[in-house]
C-alpha positions, 0 to 999 in steps of 0.5 A: 401328451398329444399335439393339440392340432389335428394333422391335416389330411388324416381323416378327410375321406378321399374322393374315389376316382371316376370309372373313366379316369383309369382309361384316361391315365392308361392312354397317357402311359400306354407306351410304358405298359406291356401288352398281355396275351388275350384269354379265350373267355371274356373277363368276369366282372363282379357286381359290387355287392356292398353289405346292406347299410355299409358306406361306399368303399374308399377305392379307385374307379368308384369301387369297380373291379379292375376286371371292368377295364380288361384289355385283350384278356389282361384282367385290368392289370394295365389299367391298374399299373397306370393308376398305380403310376398316377397315385405315385405321382400324386404323392398323397401317401408321402404327404401324410408320411411327411406330416407325421415326420414333421409333427411335434413330439408325442401323440398325434391327434387324428380325427379318430383318436390319438396315434403314435409313431412308435410301439413303445411310445403308444405303450407308455401312453397306455400305462400312463393313462391306466388303460386296462383290459378284462381278465385274460385280455391285453391293453396294447398298441395296434397299427392302423393306416391313417391315409384314406386313399386307395393304395397299390403294390406290384407283387414281387413276381410281376414280370414288370420288375424284370422287363428291360422295356419297362425299366423306367416304369419299374424305377418309378414304382420301386422308388415310390415303394421305397419312399413309403416303407415307413407307410402312413400308419400310426399305433393306437391303443386298443384292448384285446379280449380273451376269445375263449371267454366269448360267452362273457361278452355275448351271453351263451355264445361259444367261440367253438360254433358256427354261430360265432362265425356268423355273428362275429366273423371269428371262431375256434376249432380243434385239429390233431394234424398228421402233418409232420413237416409244415415247411414241406409244401408237398406234405402240407398239400397232401396231408393238411389240406384234406384235414382242413377241408374235412374240418370245415365240412364238419364245422359248418352245417349245410356245407356242400364243399370246401376247397383249401387253395393255398397256405403260408408259413410264418416263422421269424426265426427260420434260417433255411431257404425261404424262397417262394416257388409258385410253380412248385406250389411252395409259398416259402417261409415268411419271417415277417408278420403282417402287423397292419390292420387289414383283411385279405378280401373285399366285395369284389375280390371275394367273388373274383378270387372264387371265380378264378379258382373254379373256372381257371384253377388260377394259383390253386395249390389244392384240388384242381378245379375245372368248372364251366362258366355256367357251373360256376354261376350255379355254384356261386348263386348260393352262399359261399364264404372265404375262411382263413385258418391259422394253426400253430406248430407250437404254443404261441408265445409272441406275435399272436394273431388277433381278430376283430369282430364284425359288429364293431366295424360293420358301418365303417368304409374299408380302404382298398389296396390293389395287388397287381400280378401279371394276370390279375389284380387282387383287392385287400382292405385296410381300416382306420382306427376306431376306439370301439373296435372289438378285438379278440385273441387266443392267449397261448394258442396251442398247436391243436387250436385252429383260429378261424376268421372270415375274409368274405361272405356272399350274404349281403343283407346284414344278417351275418358277418361279412368279414373280420379284419386282423393283424399280428401284434406284440404281446407286452406281457410275454417274457423277453425270451418268448419264442416267436409265433410259428404257424401255418395259415391256410385259405379256403372257400366253403360252399353251401 
């Protein structure tokens, strides 16, 4: 049974910081932050373009992009490092983790519902309470954050980790990351619907249509790929990228251009070299699945990532882009979307990729996670649990089925889905010897 008293701090919306705070903190730690070489062009600062009716995000600096704090062409990375250090010293995430650890045995009451520390404990609750799914669906635990605070991660490729002059700062941030490996997260019971039966939930709506993407942020396409080795990044770029770009152009009426710009390979059982090599456009192989509810982009990063690709060709594994600022302005003045596409290498038996429909969380604030690189600050998002979230999966997804999810849409008037959020999960109905998912995920922009 759940504990009767809600844990303090889980569910109280965090206050966002003022725009000047990052610079004040930066002044305090300036000696610990290395300077960056200036860029020739001024920083591109996106306007925070929230969806009509959506509440403000739970974010640093009132939701401003860190590009707003660009110093000598560093894209705001110094300010982000300063805020990461301040957040680490504040210790709010660790405080929530400690409260979870010290809570009585059993379910933990949060303002959103009963959560559980472990998958098995949540699964036992589902079975004990007779939570059932519709035909083709699943009732299962999904992992959500329970800390409504912006969070920071310094990516492994950041030079900070190898800079002797910043060893003290690296040690603080590394210690903070190690402390929060458990993370302020809990498992919550959810129901998964079979996305191939979409027409049963939305009359006449097929998952194989752009209308489904417009309404829900998810859809399904088909592709018989000529790529023979998805572990060979050069072949994936040469063969698979153009195939996906062609698929996108055919799938979305009115599309004028599609750009696939990177990919990831997931295989838990892979035993070869998994090393990432950004210089060689090789993402390596991921042997862990992202099993926290999240989205890859948000109001800021959707525009910033697009601009980086068009004008700077930054971290682009695909076709080189050489747009001028004016040409990028014109291209981005029209509608554009970011779409992730996941294609299995073989039928998915375990750790399926699952998607949440936009209408079920359109009025919910997202929580920003900042990813600090040497030359940019990425923004991804997390979400707290709601029992009304509408989850979908494609049972036994086949190798010619490509699940598609929207990570960003520039249309903000509420007429279309802005994004979906997603995660990986454990299928409790799969046999014990089920093979873990092997798939390739590509990221793209589609322009209209």
